[in-house]
FIKOLZA-1660 file (N, C-alpha, C; in steps of 0.1 Angstrom, whole numbers, plus 5000, padded with zeros to 4 digits):
% residues 232
   i   px   py   pz ch aa at
   1 0242 0241 9195  A  M  N
   1 0237 0238 9214  A  M CA
   1 0247 0244 9221  A  M  C
   2 0261 0249 9218  A  A  N
   2 0273 0253 9228  A  A CA
   2 0268 0268 9227  A  A  C
   3 0263 0274 9223  A  Q  N
   3 0252 0292 9226  A  Q CA
   3 0243 0281 9237  A  Q  C
   4 0230 0274 9235  A  N  N
   4 0223 0269 9240  A  N CA
   4 0228 0271 9258  A  N  C
   5 0238 0263 9257  A  T  N
   5 0247 0258 9273  A  T CA
   5 0255 0270 9276  A  T  C
   6 0254 0277 9269  A  F  N
   6 0264 0295 9278  A  F CA
   6 0252 0298 9281  A  F  C
   7 0242 0299 9274  A  T  N
   7 0230 0310 9281  A  T CA
   7 0223 0304 9295  A  T  C
   8 0228 0289 9295  A  K  N
   8 0222 0283 9311  A  K CA
   8 0237 0281 9318  A  K  C
   9 0249 0283 9316  A  M  N
   9 0261 0281 9326  A  M CA
   9 0258 0298 9331  A  M  C
  10 0267 0297 9336  A  K  N
  10 0274 0310 9349  A  K CA
  10 0285 0319 9338  A  K  C
  11 0283 0330 9337  A  K  N
  11 0293 0338 9329  A  K CA
  11 0311 0335 9337  A  K  C
  12 0319 0326 9329  A  Q  N
  12 0328 0324 9328  A  Q CA
  12 0339 0333 9323  A  Q  C
  13 0348 0342 9328  A  L  N
  13 0355 0351 9323  A  L CA
  13 0371 0342 9317  A  L  C
  14 0375 0342 9312  A  L  N
  14 0389 0334 9311  A  L CA
  14 0404 0340 9309  A  L  C
  15 0401 0356 9305  A  I  N
  15 0409 0366 9303  A  I CA
  15 0408 0379 9301  A  I  C
  16 0410 0388 9308  A  H  N
  16 0412 0407 9306  A  H CA
  16 0430 0410 9296  A  H  C
  17 0428 0412 9286  A  D  N
  17 0438 0415 9282  A  D CA
  17 0438 0431 9285  A  D  C
  18 0445 0434 9299  A  K  N
  18 0449 0450 9299  A  K CA
  18 0457 0456 9296  A  K  C
  19 0468 0445 9288  A  Q  N
  19 0479 0450 9275  A  Q CA
  19 0467 0461 9268  A  Q  C
  20 0460 0447 9264  A  A  N
  20 0449 0453 9247  A  A CA
  20 0448 0463 9252  A  A  C
  21 0438 0465 9266  A  E  N
  21 0432 0473 9267  A  E CA
  21 0434 0489 9273  A  E  C
  22 0453 0488 9271  A  G  N
  22 0456 0497 9277  A  G CA
  22 0461 0507 9270  A  G  C
  23 0469 0498 9251  A  L  N
  23 0472 0505 9243  A  L CA
  23 0459 0514 9240  A  L  C
  24 0449 0502 9235  A  F  N
  24 0436 0513 9233  A  F CA
  24 0432 0528 9239  A  F  C
  25 0430 0523 9254  A  I  N
  25 0433 0541 9257  A  I CA
  25 0441 0554 9255  A  I  C
  26 0452 0548 9254  A  K  N
  26 0463 0554 9251  A  K CA
  26 0465 0563 9233  A  K  C
  27 0454 0552 9226  A  K  N
  27 0452 0556 9214  A  K CA
  27 0441 0566 9212  A  K  C
  28 0430 0566 9223  A  I  N
  28 0421 0574 9222  A  I CA
  28 0428 0584 9231  A  I  C
  29 0432 0585 9243  A  Q  N
  29 0440 0594 9249  A  Q CA
  29 0443 0598 9240  A  Q  C
  30 0452 0605 9230  A  A  N
  30 0465 0611 9220  A  A CA
  30 0449 0618 9209  A  A  C
  31 0440 0616 9213  A  V  N
  31 0433 0631 9206  A  V CA
  31 0430 0646 9220  A  V  C
  32 0429 0645 9229  A  P  N
  32 0431 0654 9238  A  P CA
  32 0443 0658 9239  A  P  C
  33 0458 0650 9238  A  E  N
  33 0467 0660 9240  A  E CA
  33 0473 0662 9225  A  E  C
  34 0469 0662 9217  A  L  N
  34 0472 0666 9202  A  L CA
  34 0461 0677 9204  A  L  C
  35 0449 0681 9209  A  L  N
  35 0445 0694 9209  A  L CA
  35 0451 0702 9219  A  L  C
  36 0456 0693 9229  A  E  N
  36 0471 0707 9243  A  E CA
  36 0477 0709 9233  A  E  C
  37 0486 0704 9222  A  E  N
  37 0497 0709 9214  A  E CA
  37 0490 0715 9201  A  E  C
  38 0482 0715 9199  A  V  N
  38 0471 0727 9191  A  V CA
  38 0473 0736 9197  A  V  C
  39 0471 0740 9214  A  K  N
  39 0470 0758 9218  A  K CA
  39 0482 0758 9220  A  K  C
  40 0490 0750 9224  A  R  N
  40 0503 0753 9223  A  R CA
  40 0507 0760 9211  A  R  C
  41 0505 0755 9206  A  E  N
  41 0511 0758 9186  A  E CA
  41 0505 0772 9182  A  E  C
  42 0496 0770 9186  A  L  N
  42 0486 0783 9183  A  L CA
  42 0490 0802 9191  A  L  C
  43 0498 0797 9206  A  T  N
  43 0503 0804 9207  A  T CA
  43 0519 0806 9205  A  T  C
  44 0521 0795 9202  A  A  N
  44 0534 0798 9196  A  A CA
  44 0533 0806 9179  A  A  C
  45 0523 0809 9167  A  Q  N
  45 0520 0817 9166  A  Q CA
  45 0510 0830 9166  A  Q  C
  46 0512 0838 9175  A  K  N
  46 0509 0847 9183  A  K CA
  46 0497 0850 9182  A  K  C
  47 0492 0837 9187  A  V  N
  47 0470 0842 9186  A  V CA
  47 0472 0842 9196  A  V  C
  48 0468 0851 9205  A  D  N
  48 0463 0861 9217  A  D CA
  48 0452 0850 9220  A  D  C
  49 0451 0837 9227  A  H  N
  49 0438 0831 9232  A  H CA
  49 0441 0828 9245  A  H  C
  50 0425 0822 9245  A  K  N
  50 0420 0814 9263  A  K CA
  50 0412 0804 9259  A  K  C
  51 0413 0794 9247  A  L  N
  51 0405 0782 9244  A  L CA
  51 0409 0773 9253  A  L  C
  52 0398 0766 9248  A  K  N
  52 0390 0752 9260  A  K CA
  52 0393 0743 9245  A  K  C
  53 0396 0731 9252  A  L  N
  53 0397 0721 9247  A  L CA
  53 0384 0723 9237  A  L  C
  54 0372 0724 9242  A  S  N
  54 0358 0724 9242  A  S CA
  54 0356 0732 9229  A  S  C
  55 0364 0739 9227  A  D  N
  55 0365 0753 9215  A  D CA
  55 0372 0745 9202  A  D  C
  56 0381 0738 9202  A  L  N
  56 0389 0733 9194  A  L CA
  56 0381 0716 9190  A  L  C
  57 0372 0714 9195  A  K  N
  57 0366 0702 9193  A  K CA
  57 0360 0699 9178  A  K  C
  58 0360 0707 9166  A  D  N
  58 0354 0706 9153  A  D CA
  58 0369 0709 9141  A  D  C
  59 0380 0710 9151  A  G  N
  59 0394 0704 9142  A  G CA
  59 0395 0718 9133  A  G  C
  60 0388 0729 9132  A  N  N
  60 0394 0744 9121  A  N CA
  60 0410 0753 9126  A  N  C
  61 0416 0748 9130  A  F  N
  61 0425 0751 9136  A  F CA
  61 0433 0762 9130  A  F  C
  62 0434 0758 9116  A  V  N
  62 0438 0766 9108  A  V CA
  62 0428 0781 9104  A  V  C
  63 0417 0777 9104  A  T  N
  63 0407 0790 9109  A  T CA
  63 0406 0800 9117  A  T  C
  64 0409 0792 9129  A  I  N
  64 0410 0798 9143  A  I CA
  64 0419 0813 9139  A  I  C
  65 0437 0801 9138  A  F  N
  65 0445 0812 9137  A  F CA
  65 0441 0827 9122  A  F  C
  66 0435 0818 9109  A  E  N
  66 0436 0829 9099  A  E CA
  66 0427 0845 9104  A  E  C
  67 0413 0839 9113  A  D  N
  67 0400 0847 9115  A  D CA
  67 0414 0860 9129  A  D  C
  68 0422 0851 9132  A  Y  N
  68 0426 0862 9144  A  Y CA
  68 0430 0871 9141  A  Y  C
  69 0446 0866 9130  A  H  N
  69 0457 0873 9120  A  H CA
  69 0449 0881 9115  A  H  C
  70 0436 0881 9105  A  E  N
  70 0436 0884 9101  A  E CA
  70 0429 0901 9103  A  E  C
  71 0424 0898 9117  A  S  N
  71 0412 0907 9125  A  S CA
  71 0425 0918 9133  A  S  C
  72 0438 0914 9132  A  K  N
  72 0449 0923 9139  A  K CA
  72 0456 0932 9127  A  K  C
  73 0456 0924 9115  A  M  N
  73 0463 0925 9100  A  M CA
  73 0450 0937 9099  A  M  C
  74 0439 0938 9101  A  Q  N
  74 0426 0955 9100  A  Q CA
  74 0430 0964 9110  A  Q  C
  75 0430 0960 9122  A  Q  N
  75 0434 0968 9129  A  Q CA
  75 0447 0977 9130  A  Q  C
  76 0457 0974 9124  A  R  N
  76 0466 0981 9122  A  R CA
  76 0469 0981 9110  A  R  C
  77 0475 0977 9103  A  I  N
  77 0474 0975 9084  A  I CA
  77 0462 0973 9076  A  I  C
  78 0452 0974 9075  A  P  N
  78 0444 0965 9070  A  P CA
  78 0446 0974 9054  A  P  C
  79 0457 0979 9049  A  E  N
  79 0455 0976 9032  A  E CA
  79 0464 0960 9029  A  E  C
  80 0472 0963 9041  A  A  N
  80 0477 0950 9037  A  A CA
  80 0475 0939 9033  A  A  C
  81 0486 0928 9024  A  D  N
  81 0483 0914 9019  A  D CA
  81 0481 0905 9030  A  D  C
  82 0474 0896 9034  A  F  N
  82 0470 0893 9045  A  F CA
  82 0486 0875 9039  A  F  C
  83 0492 0875 9034  A  E  N
  83 0500 0867 9031  A  E CA
  83 0512 0873 9036  A  E  C
  84 0515 0891 9033  A  Q  N
  84 0525 0895 9038  A  Q CA
  84 0530 0897 9049  A  Q  C
  85 0515 0902 9055  A  W  N
  85 0515 0898 9068  A  W CA
  85 0520 0885 9076  A  W  C
  86 0516 0879 9069  A  L  N
  86 0518 0866 9079  A  L CA
  86 0540 0867 9079  A  L  C
  87 0541 0872 9068  A  I  N
  87 0554 0869 9065  A  I CA
  87 0563 0880 9074  A  I  C
  88 0559 0886 9076  A  L  N
  88 0557 0903 9079  A  L CA
  88 0558 0903 9096  A  L  C
  89 0548 0893 9101  A  C  N
  89 0549 0886 9116  A  C CA
  89 0560 0878 9124  A  C  C
  90 0562 0869 9113  A  N  N
  90 0569 0856 9109  A  N CA
  90 0562 0848 9117  A  N  C
  91 0558 0844 9111  A  I  N
  91 0539 0835 9111  A  I CA
  91 0533 0823 9102  A  I  C
  92 0534 0809 9108  A  D  N
  92 0524 0804 9095  A  D CA
  92 0514 0797 9099  A  D  C
  93 0509 0787 9089  A  T  N
  93 0500 0773 9096  A  T CA
  93 0507 0762 9093  A  T  C
  94 0517 0760 9090  A  D  N
  94 0524 0746 9084  A  D CA
  94 0516 0738 9097  A  D  C
  95 0527 0737 9110  A  K  N
  95 0522 0727 9115  A  K CA
  95 0508 0725 9120  A  K  C
  96 0507 0736 9119  A  L  N
  96 0483 0739 9121  A  L CA
  96 0483 0728 9112  A  L  C
  97 0481 0734 9099  A  T  N
  97 0476 0724 9089  A  T CA
  97 0483 0711 9092  A  T  C
  98 0490 0707 9096  A  E  N
  98 0495 0693 9099  A  E CA
  98 0483 0686 9111  A  E  C
  99 0489 0692 9119  A  L  N
  99 0472 0688 9129  A  L CA
  99 0465 0690 9128  A  L  C
 100 0456 0698 9126  A  E  N
 100 0447 0700 9116  A  E CA
 100 0443 0683 9109  A  E  C
 101 0449 0681 9099  A  N  N
 101 0449 0673 9094  A  N CA
 101 0450 0653 9101  A  N  C
 102 0462 0656 9110  A  R  N
 102 0459 0644 9118  A  R CA
 102 0446 0642 9124  A  R  C
 103 0442 0655 9134  A  Y  N
 103 0431 0654 9137  A  Y CA
 103 0415 0649 9126  A  Y  C
 104 0417 0653 9122  A  K  N
 104 0407 0646 9113  A  K CA
 104 0405 0634 9111  A  K  C
 105 0415 0630 9102  A  K  N
 105 0417 0619 9105  A  K CA
 105 0414 0607 9115  A  K  C
 106 0413 0609 9131  A  L  N
 106 0413 0602 9141  A  L CA
 106 0397 0605 9140  A  L  C
 107 0389 0619 9138  A  L  N
 107 0373 0617 9135  A  L CA
 107 0371 0611 9128  A  L  C
 108 0375 0609 9118  A  D  N
 108 0365 0597 9108  A  D CA
 108 0369 0585 9112  A  D  C
 109 0378 0581 9121  A  I  N
 109 0382 0564 9125  A  I CA
 109 0370 0559 9131  A  I  C
 110 0367 0547 9126  A  K  N
 110 0353 0539 9136  A  K CA
 110 0361 0526 9138  A  K  C
 111 0352 0521 9152  A  Y  N
 111 0359 0513 9159  A  Y CA
 111 0350 0500 9165  A  Y  C
 112 0352 0492 9153  A  P  N
 112 0342 0481 9153  A  P CA
 112 0347 0468 9157  A  P  C
 113 0335 0463 9170  A  F  N
 113 0339 0454 9187  A  F CA
 113 0333 0447 9185  A  F  C
 114 0336 0432 9183  A  Y  N
 114 0324 0425 9182  A  Y CA
 114 0312 0423 9198  A  Y  C
 115 0302 0424 9201  A  T  N
 115 0294 0421 9210  A  T CA
 115 0302 0409 9220  A  T  C
 116 0307 0399 9211  A  L  N
 116 0317 0390 9232  A  L CA
 116 0323 0386 9225  A  L  C
 117 0334 0381 9232  A  N  N
 117 0348 0381 9226  A  N CA
 117 0355 0381 9211  A  N  C
 118 0359 0395 9213  A  H  N
 118 0359 0406 9204  A  H CA
 118 0370 0398 9200  A  H  C
 119 0385 0395 9208  A  D  N
 119 0401 0396 9202  A  D CA
 119 0399 0381 9194  A  D  C
 120 0392 0367 9202  A  Y  N
 120 0386 0356 9194  A  Y CA
 120 0381 0354 9178  A  Y  C
 121 0364 0366 9176  A  W  N
 121 0364 0363 9162  A  W CA
 121 0370 0377 9157  A  W  C
 122 0375 0384 9160  A  Q  N
 122 0388 0395 9156  A  Q CA
 122 0392 0382 9147  A  Q  C
 123 0406 0374 9153  A  S  N
 123 0416 0373 9153  A  S CA
 123 0407 0364 9144  A  S  C
 124 0402 0352 9143  A  I  N
 124 0395 0343 9131  A  I CA
 124 0383 0352 9113  A  I  C
 125 0381 0367 9119  A  E  N
 125 0381 0376 9107  A  E CA
 125 0392 0379 9100  A  E  C
 126 0402 0380 9107  A  W  N
 126 0415 0383 9099  A  W CA
 126 0422 0371 9092  A  W  C
 127 0420 0362 9098  A  R  N
 127 0425 0344 9092  A  R CA
 127 0413 0341 9080  A  R  C
 128 0407 0346 9076  A  A  N
 128 0392 0338 9071  A  A CA
 128 0397 0345 9058  A  A  C
 129 0397 0332 9048  A  G  N
 129 0400 0342 9033  A  G CA
 129 0400 0331 9027  A  G  C
 130 0400 0328 9012  A  K  N
 130 0395 0319 9001  A  K CA
 130 0403 0307 9008  A  K  C
 131 0415 0305 9011  A  L  N
 131 0419 0294 9017  A  L CA
 131 0418 0286 9028  A  L  C
 132 0408 0295 9033  A  T  N
 132 0404 0294 9048  A  T CA
 132 0388 0293 9050  A  T  C
 133 0381 0287 9040  A  P  N
 133 0364 0289 9036  A  P CA
 133 0360 0277 9052  A  P  C
 134 0368 0269 9058  A  N  N
 134 0363 0266 9070  A  N CA
 134 0365 0280 9085  A  N  C
 135 0370 0288 9080  A  L  N
 135 0369 0302 9091  A  L CA
 135 0361 0309 9083  A  L  C
 136 0357 0311 9071  A  V  N
 136 0349 0319 9066  A  V CA
 136 0337 0311 9072  A  V  C
 137 0333 0303 9073  A  E  N
 137 0320 0292 9068  A  E CA
 137 0318 0295 9088  A  E  C
 138 0324 0297 9095  A  K  N
 138 0325 0295 9112  A  K CA
 138 0323 0314 9120  A  K  C
 139 0328 0321 9107  A  L  N
 139 0322 0334 9113  A  L CA
 139 0305 0335 9114  A  L  C
 140 0301 0326 9104  A  K  N
 140 0285 0326 9107  A  K CA
 140 0280 0327 9116  A  K  C
 141 0290 0318 9129  A  E  N
 141 0280 0318 9143  A  E CA
 141 0291 0330 9152  A  E  C
 142 0294 0338 9147  A  A  N
 142 0295 0356 9154  A  A CA
 142 0290 0363 9157  A  A  C
 143 0291 0368 9172  A  P  N
 143 0279 0376 9176  A  P CA
 143 0282 0389 9167  A  P  C
 144 0274 0397 9169  A  K  N
 144 0272 0415 9161  A  K CA
 144 0283 0420 9164  A  K  C
 145 0287 0430 9155  A  K  N
 145 0296 0440 9157  A  K CA
 145 0289 0450 9159  A  K  C
 146 0293 0459 9168  A  K  N
 146 0289 0472 9166  A  K CA
 146 0299 0478 9163  A  K  C
 147 0300 0492 9159  A  E  N
 147 0309 0499 9151  A  E CA
 147 0304 0513 9163  A  E  C
 148 0319 0516 9163  A  Y  N
 148 0319 0529 9175  A  Y CA
 148 0325 0541 9169  A  Y  C
 149 0321 0550 9170  A  N  N
 149 0325 0564 9171  A  N CA
 149 0335 0571 9181  A  N  C
 150 0347 0580 9177  A  L  N
 150 0351 0581 9188  A  L CA
 150 0345 0593 9201  A  L  C
 151 0337 0597 9196  A  D  N
 151 0326 0599 9211  A  D CA
 151 0324 0594 9216  A  D  C
 152 0326 0581 9215  A  D  N
 152 0320 0568 9220  A  D CA
 152 0329 0565 9232  A  D  C
 153 0341 0571 9228  A  F  N
 153 0348 0566 9241  A  F CA
 153 0356 0583 9249  A  F  C
 154 0348 0591 9242  A  L  N
 154 0357 0605 9246  A  L CA
 154 0349 0612 9252  A  L  C
 155 0343 0624 9264  A  K  N
 155 0336 0635 9260  A  K CA
 155 0348 0644 9265  A  K  C
 156 0348 0655 9258  A  I  N
 156 0351 0668 9261  A  I CA
 156 0341 0679 9271  A  I  C
 157 0349 0683 9274  A  S  N
 157 0337 0700 9286  A  S CA
 157 0346 0705 9287  A  S  C
 158 0348 0719 9279  A  K  N
 158 0353 0728 9286  A  K CA
 158 0366 0731 9282  A  K  C
 159 0376 0723 9289  A  D  N
 159 0391 0719 9294  A  D CA
 159 0393 0711 9299  A  D  C
 160 0387 0695 9302  A  S  N
 160 0394 0687 9304  A  S CA
 160 0385 0677 9304  A  S  C
 161 0388 0661 9298  A  Y  N
 161 0377 0654 9291  A  Y CA
 161 0378 0641 9299  A  Y  C
 162 0372 0634 9295  A  K  N
 162 0368 0619 9302  A  K CA
 162 0366 0604 9292  A  K  C
 163 0372 0599 9301  A  L  N
 163 0379 0584 9285  A  L CA
 163 0363 0574 9295  A  L  C
 164 0355 0567 9284  A  N  N
 164 0347 0561 9283  A  N CA
 164 0347 0550 9277  A  N  C
 165 0356 0540 9284  A  I  N
 165 0361 0526 9276  A  I CA
 165 0358 0515 9286  A  I  C
 166 0352 0509 9272  A  D  N
 166 0347 0496 9281  A  D CA
 166 0354 0483 9285  A  D  C
 167 0360 0480 9300  A  S  N
 167 0364 0467 9296  A  S CA
 167 0363 0453 9291  A  S  C
 168 0348 0457 9292  A  E  N
 168 0343 0445 9288  A  E CA
 168 0352 0439 9270  A  E  C
 169 0349 0452 9258  A  L  N
 169 0357 0447 9250  A  L CA
 169 0371 0444 9247  A  L  C
 170 0378 0437 9260  A  F  N
 170 0389 0433 9259  A  F CA
 170 0391 0425 9266  A  F  C
 171 0382 0419 9270  A  K  N
 171 0378 0400 9277  A  K CA
 171 0373 0390 9268  A  K  C
 172 0378 0379 9272  A  L  N
 172 0370 0366 9268  A  L CA
 172 0367 0359 9275  A  L  C
 173 0359 0354 9275  A  Y  N
 173 0344 0342 9281  A  Y CA
 173 0339 0328 9271  A  Y  C
 174 0344 0317 9284  A  A  N
 174 0341 0305 9282  A  A CA
 174 0328 0304 9272  A  A  C
 175 0326 0298 9263  A  T  N
 175 0313 0295 9258  A  T CA
 175 0301 0281 9265  A  T  C
 176 0308 0273 9266  A  N  N
 176 0307 0260 9269  A  N CA
 176 0309 0258 9285  A  N  C
 177 0309 0242 9289  A  Q  N
 177 0314 0237 9294  A  Q CA
 177 0328 0235 9296  A  Q  C
 178 0330 0225 9282  A  N  N
 178 0336 0217 9280  A  N CA
 178 0355 0226 9277  A  N  C
 179 0349 0235 9277  A  Q  N
 179 0365 0247 9272  A  Q CA
 179 0365 0245 9290  A  Q  C
 180 0360 0251 9300  A  L  N
 180 0362 0252 9316  A  L CA
 180 0373 0236 9317  A  L  C
 181 0362 0225 9312  A  Y  N
 181 0368 0214 9319  A  Y CA
 181 0386 0220 9307  A  Y  C
 182 0384 0218 9295  A  K  N
 182 0394 0217 9293  A  K CA
 182 0410 0226 9297  A  K  C
 183 0406 0232 9301  A  I  N
 183 0414 0240 9314  A  I CA
 183 0418 0240 9328  A  I  C
 184 0409 0233 9330  A  S  N
 184 0409 0224 9344  A  S CA
 184 0419 0211 9344  A  S  C
 185 0421 0206 9336  A  S  N
 185 0426 0193 9327  A  S CA
 185 0441 0197 9329  A  S  C
 186 0439 0207 9314  A  I  N
 186 0457 0211 9313  A  I CA
 186 0468 0216 9331  A  I  C
 187 0457 0221 9339  A  A  N
 187 0465 0225 9347  A  A CA
 187 0462 0209 9355  A  A  C
 188 0454 0204 9357  A  D  N
 188 0462 0191 9363  A  D CA
 188 0467 0182 9360  A  D  C
 189 0468 0179 9347  A  F  N
 189 0484 0175 9336  A  F CA
 189 0491 0183 9341  A  F  C
 190 0501 0195 9345  A  V  N
 190 0507 0203 9341  A  V CA
 190 0515 0199 9358  A  V  C
 191 0505 0201 9368  A  K  N
 191 0506 0197 9379  A  K CA
 191 0510 0180 9379  A  K  C
 192 0508 0171 9378  A  A  N
 192 0512 0155 9382  A  A CA
 192 0519 0156 9370  A  A  C
 193 0523 0163 9360  A  S  N
 193 0538 0161 9348  A  S CA
 193 0548 0161 9360  A  S  C
 194 0547 0177 9365  A  R  N
 194 0556 0181 9374  A  R CA
 194 0562 0167 9386  A  R  C
 195 0552 0164 9395  A  K  N
 195 0560 0150 9398  A  K CA
 195 0561 0144 9392  A  K  C
 196 0558 0142 9384  A  M  N
 196 0558 0123 9375  A  M CA
 196 0574 0126 9367  A  M  C
 197 0583 0140 9376  A  K  N
 197 0590 0142 9367  A  K CA
 197 0590 0140 9348  A  K  C
 198 0582 0145 9347  A  N  N
 198 0575 0144 9326  A  N CA
 198 0579 0153 9321  A  N  C
 199 0584 0150 9307  A  T  N
 199 0595 0162 9300  A  T CA
 199 0584 0170 9291  A  T  C
 200 0591 0187 9293  A  Y  N
 200 0589 0198 9283  A  Y CA
 200 0581 0195 9272  A  Y  C
 201 0587 0181 9266  A  A  N
 201 0576 0178 9257  A  A CA
 201 0570 0170 9256  A  A  C
 202 0564 0164 9265  A  D  N
 202 0557 0157 9271  A  D CA
 202 0545 0160 9275  A  D  C
 203 0546 0174 9277  A  V  N
 203 0532 0183 9283  A  V CA
 203 0524 0189 9274  A  V  C
 204 0535 0192 9262  A  L  N
 204 0529 0198 9252  A  L CA
 204 0525 0187 9242  A  L  C
 205 0531 0175 9244  A  T  N
 205 0523 0171 9236  A  T CA
 205 0508 0165 9238  A  T  C
 206 0505 0166 9252  A  G  N
 206 0497 0160 9261  A  G CA
 206 0485 0173 9262  A  G  C
 207 0494 0184 9261  A  C  N
 207 0480 0197 9262  A  C CA
 207 0478 0202 9247  A  C  C
 208 0484 0197 9234  A  G  N
 208 0485 0203 9226  A  G CA
 208 0485 0215 9222  A  G  C
 209 0473 0223 9213  A  K  N
 209 0475 0235 9209  A  K CA
 209 0469 0246 9220  A  K  C
 210 0463 0242 9229  A  C  N
 210 0456 0249 9241  A  C CA
 210 0463 0255 9250  A  C  C
 211 0479 0251 9248  A  V  N
 211 0491 0257 9258  A  V CA
 211 0501 0270 9251  A  V  C
 212 0499 0280 9251  A  K  N
 212 0503 0287 9241  A  K CA
 212 0521 0289 9242  A  K  C
 213 0529 0288 9259  A  S  N
 213 0539 0288 9261  A  S CA
 213 0538 0281 9271  A  S  C
 214 0549 0275 9277  A  L  N
 214 0554 0269 9287  A  L CA
 214 0568 0266 9291  A  L  C
 215 0568 0272 9306  A  D  N
 215 0586 0268 9310  A  D CA
 215 0591 0257 9310  A  D  C
 216 0604 0259 9307  A  R  N
 216 0611 0241 9306  A  R CA
 216 0608 0239 9315  A  R  C
 217 0611 0239 9332  A  D  N
 217 0608 0239 9342  A  D CA
 217 0598 0234 9349  A  D  C
 218 0587 0231 9340  A  L  N
 218 0566 0235 9342  A  L CA
 218 0562 0237 9348  A  L  C
 219 0573 0254 9354  A  K  N
 219 0566 0258 9371  A  K CA
 219 0553 0267 9364  A  K  C
 220 0553 0273 9353  A  S  N
 220 0544 0275 9346  A  S CA
 220 0536 0279 9334  A  S  C
 221 0529 0285 9329  A  Y  N
 221 0524 0281 9310  A  Y CA
 221 0514 0293 9310  A  Y  C
 222 0513 0296 9296  A  E  N
 222 0499 0305 9293  A  E CA
 222 0496 0297 9284  A  E  C
 223 0481 0296 9288  A  L  N
 223 0469 0295 9277  A  L CA
 223 0471 0299 9261  A  L  C
 224 0466 0297 9258  A  N  N
 224 0458 0298 9240  A  N CA
 224 0446 0295 9244  A  N  C
 225 0438 0310 9244  A  Y  N
 225 0424 0310 9247  A  Y CA
 225 0417 0308 9235  A  Y  C
 226 0421 0316 9223  A  N  N
 226 0419 0313 9210  A  N CA
 226 0414 0301 9208  A  N  C
 227 0420 0288 9212  A  A  N
 227 0424 0279 9207  A  A CA
 227 0413 0272 9218  A  A  C
 228 0411 0273 9231  A  I  N
 228 0401 0267 9239  A  I CA
 228 0387 0272 9237  A  I  C
 229 0384 0284 9232  A  L  N
 229 0370 0289 9224  A  L CA
 229 0371 0280 9209  A  L  C
 230 0378 0275 9205  A  D  N
 230 0374 0269 9194  A  D CA
 230 0366 0253 9202  A  D  C
 231 0371 0254 9209  A  I  N
 231 0366 0241 9215  A  I CA
 231 0351 0241 9218  A  I  C
 232 0344 0233 9213  A  K  N
 232 0326 0227 9213  A  K CA
 232 0320 0218 9224  A  K  C
% end
């Protein structure tokens, strides 16, 4: 019934978690930053290159190093042992190997998001288990989950990149009018409580679990939107 009501009501934003979005952006941005570090490390290991970010997308950093230095060795001392050549040149692949392993792990990461109210449903999923059968049952109401890859959020072209992260993934929306009524009622109650000199405890008792935090002087409060979305 709540879902039918939601389809008829105007989509109402409850909160846009910009902090979570910012942290996610930093996580994705770390990928091209790692590739820039690879370019610097290749230079430090005496690879003369003009590599662009797109040249490193496959993550074969050690191969690039080895191909370059094997070619150099063939030009100068073709009969030399490659390992001895590396020692002679005072170079190695230790850091490149570490960067390559880190990068390939990042490529393998999957990013699942619920198509609506992700944070709310994710919190229920995390808490659902044998001791909380009610939450397991509630998950049956969850919207579909979509699995994203790194390429969905990051586009690399030559030596530049573009982030493509949908802010909708970090927003919560009301799903019925009762939730909006509760939010409005809390605002009215807190405002009236300030005028009536009600105590901090009185307000928390009246607002229940839908208030996440409240100033002692009742001047401001933070709503618990996950609790509000529980309202049918």
